[in-house]
Steps between C-alpha positions, in 0.01 A plus 500: 500500500304776327726484194478121488118489518431828320311347207302242699400704805618860523471644148541878523446505876790615717440355847632650820637240743594543866764224493297279731147403410309795354485594133282775356394572142288784361280252313404139581723221373341260249500216753162578653478419868680170461835434661785456251811307607818533297873444522751772426869425449745782562873488432703465816867496584611184321160337537154608387236535770141386448218665694138393530268797462124517552281785379141540610252786477410623847308826475453836333669796669285812485687824460162676504464412870843652564397821322182516709701452820745772402208732426371438853193300398618181675618463859766240420764488228478168310826322583489276193505805272795653684689169495437454127629851420804442723586174320450654157715808572779292659511227232715674237753649745538158667589351160774760443636560851551301819199542729568503874191564708333805350820629337680429171876490453726491199857368516786748467610555141729222378414276797390151401491228764192280458368338815430167332122490528500673837746262660 
């Protein structure tokens, strides 16, 4: 999706995505606070699959609040900051390896048996 809409929406931004419903970017996307609906077609096994995707700005995640909490100046750690960092740090490994829970696995060398879209 990012490659397909790179020029229109993402530009130089490299979003981190949790595979469900949260996507984070270091800088705002040029869509403002409006919801953008789009269709993305991905090649499938014998048949392409089309997905409907919606992107909408939700909020700014403050890493400054996390730094203040870690320094002991706040009583609670901001969960949204921790979640954003978790998604960002897991994004690239989940693109290269198979994520299972909080772990990542690579197939044995020379082993290639695709699951057919998770089926």
